[in-house]
C-alpha distance (Angstrom), angle and dihedral (degrees) to the residues before:
residue distance angle dihedral
X1 . . .
X2 3.77 . .
X3 3.84 110.0 .
X4 3.78 94.6 -160.1
X5 3.80 92.7 51.3
X6 3.81 91.5 45.5
X7 3.79 91.0 49.1
X8 3.81 91.2 50.1
X9 3.80 91.2 49.3
X10 3.77 91.7 49.5
X11 3.80 92.1 49.2
X12 3.81 90.8 49.4
X13 3.81 90.8 53.2
X14 3.82 92.2 48.0
X15 3.79 91.7 49.8
X16 3.81 92.1 46.9
X17 3.80 91.1 49.3
X18 3.81 90.7 48.9
X19 3.81 92.1 50.2
X20 3.80 90.7 49.2
X21 3.81 91.4 47.7
X22 3.81 90.5 51.7
X23 3.79 90.2 49.2
X24 3.80 92.0 51.0
X25 3.81 90.4 49.4
X26 3.80 88.1 51.3
X27 3.80 86.7 55.5
X28 3.81 88.0 56.8
X29 3.81 87.6 53.0
X30 3.82 91.2 51.0
X31 3.80 90.7 50.0
X32 3.80 90.7 56.9
X33 3.80 96.2 39.1
X34 3.81 93.2 51.5
X35 3.83 96.1 35.7
X36 3.77 93.6 -122.6
X37 3.81 117.2 -173.8
X38 3.80 118.4 -83.2
X39 3.78 112.5 -82.1
X40 3.79 94.5 30.5
X41 3.78 106.8 107.5
X42 3.79 140.9 116.5
X43 3.77 114.1 25.0
X44 3.80 93.4 -7.7
X45 3.82 88.2 59.8
X46 3.80 89.8 49.9
X47 3.81 92.1 50.5
X48 3.80 91.9 48.1
X49 3.82 91.1 47.0
X50 3.81 91.9 51.9
X51 3.82 91.1 45.6
X52 3.78 90.8 54.1
X53 3.80 96.4 41.5
X54 3.80 101.0 40.3
X55 3.81 100.7 22.2
X56 3.79 91.0 -123.1
X57 3.78 119.9 148.8
X58 3.79 122.0 -108.1
X59 3.80 87.8 -114.2
X60 3.80 91.5 54.9
X61 3.80 91.4 49.3
X62 3.81 94.1 47.0
X63 3.80 90.5 49.6
X64 3.80 92.2 57.8
X65 3.79 121.7 104.5
X66 3.80 114.0 -112.8
X67 3.82 89.9 -118.3
X68 3.82 89.3 56.6
X69 3.80 91.3 49.7
X70 3.80 89.8 51.5
X71 3.80 88.8 51.6
X72 3.81 92.7 49.3
X73 3.81 91.0 49.0
X74 3.82 96.4 40.8
X75 3.80 93.6 109.7
X76 3.80 93.4 48.3
X77 3.80 91.5 46.7
X78 3.80 95.9 46.0
X79 3.81 97.1 96.0
X80 3.80 96.8 25.5
X81 3.79 120.5 104.0
X82 3.76 129.9 -167.5
X83 3.81 107.8 -95.9
X84 3.79 112.4 -105.4
X85 3.80 92.5 -127.0
X86 3.81 90.7 61.5
X87 3.79 90.3 58.2
X88 3.82 100.6 38.6
X89 3.75 113.6 97.5
X90 3.79 95.4 15.3
X91 3.81 107.0 100.6
X92 3.80 93.1 -171.1
X93 3.81 91.0 61.7
X94 3.78 95.6 45.3
X95 3.78 94.0 70.0
């Protein structure tokens, strides 16, 4: 096996997972900001937000690639930062 290729693949998966984690945490932020019902957070909050804002169906939102969702929400996420408490204590996210 090619170590360099394997290392690149691993890094890509870590970065993708980190981006998706940040997006899900942003969904938690949306749930609080828009006073969504209890139990609606993370990606469900994102789907509901996009349904309300863009009049898309839940199915359309769930079918979207995570990179497309990040693009759609880029303006909303511009000034948002990952809460410190979500990073504290998780050594994998500190790097």
